[in-house]
N, C-alpha and C positions, 0 to 999 in steps of 0.2 A: 826589082822587086822579087822575092821568093815564089819560086814556084811550088806549088802542094806535092806532097810526097804520094806517088802515081798509086802505091800500095796499101793506102789507107784502109780501104775496105777490107782487103786480105788482111790485115793486121789485126783489124777489130773480128774478123771471123776467127783467125787463128786463136786470139785472146779468148774467145766465147767457149771454142772447141777445148781450150786448156781448161779453162774453168769447170765445164761440163765433166772432163775426163777426172780432175780433182775431184769432181763431185761422187762420181762413181767410183773411183778408189775409196774415198771414205766410206761410202755405204757399204762396199765390198769388205773393207777392212772390219767395220762394225760387225757386220753379218758373219765373219769368219770369227771373231772373238767371243760372239754369242753363242755359237755352235761349240766352240772349245769350252767354255763353261758348263753348258748343258754336260757335254761329255765328262767333263770333271765331277760335276754334281752327280751324274748316274753310276760314275766309278765309286764314288764316296758312298753312295748308297747302297751299291752292291758290296762293298765292303764291310759296312756297318750291319749287313743282315745278320741275324742270329743264326747259328747253325747247329743248335742243340734239339735233337730230334728225340721226343719222347715217346712216339710210337710211329708205326708204318705210316699212317695217313701223313702226320707232320713231316716225315722225310720226304714222301712223294711230293706234298707241297712247297716245300723247301727246293727240292730238284726242280721242279716245274717253274718255281720263281726266278731262279738261276738260269735256267734256259732262255726264260723270256727276258731278263734283265742282260744277258749275253747277246741275245738277238738285237734285242735295243742298242747295245753298245756298238755293235758291228753297224747297224744303221747310222749311229751318230757318227762313226768313224768315217765311213762312205760320205757322209753329208760333209764333214771337215774337209775330207780331202777335197770334195767338189767346191767348196765355198773358198779353199786357199787356192786353189787353181784359178778360181774367177778371182780373186784379189790379185793374183800375181799377172793376170791378164790385164786386169784393170790398172796395173801398176806400169805395165810396158805401155799400154795406151797414153798414161798420163805422162811418161817419160818422151815418148814420141810426140804428144803435142805440144810439151814445154818445147823441145827442141825445134819444132815447127814454127813456133811462135818467136822464139829467140832468133831464128834465122832471118825474119821479116824485121824485128826490131833492130837488129844488126844494120839491114839494108837501110831504113830508115835514118839510123844514126849517120851513117855514111853519108845519105843523102843531106841531112841536116847540115854535115860538116862541110861538104862542097857547096851547099848553099851560101852557108857563111863565109867562106872562102871568096866565092863570087862577088858578094856583097862588100867585103874588105877592099878586093881589088878593085872593084868599080869607085869606091870612096876614096882608094890611094889615087887612082887615074884623076879624080877631079881635084884632090889636094895637089898633086904634081901639076895639073893644068894651073891653078891660082898660084902657084908659086911661079910657074915659068913666067905667067902672064905678068906678075908684079915685079919679077926680076927685070923683064925687058922694058917695063914702062917707065924707070928712071932713065933710061938711054935717050928717049925721045924727046 
């Protein structure tokens, strides 16, 4: 009779950890892409802003608008950097979790192979015993 793999619970835990790490990576990637898209939109809006000043007040308003837009761009750039670092960390965690799960899976596969070899060995011993018994019977 085959013995149960002793690390089944650990394998289940590692599998859950790997799925959670994959989920975190997915969320971090989505957030990073959304931030990059907002950055591109803000840059496009800044580039399309009119620069024709009719009077001093218009010129001052354009300058203030550009300062505010540049400040917003700086904040978005910093936010994008933070989100990219979070995505990179989530990717490292996911890689680590996959590696941990894979190592336990390899142990399980080796266990299954050993158990199958033991079963085949036992079956062969029974067959050898049957063959030996039948071979000896005609002599009697």
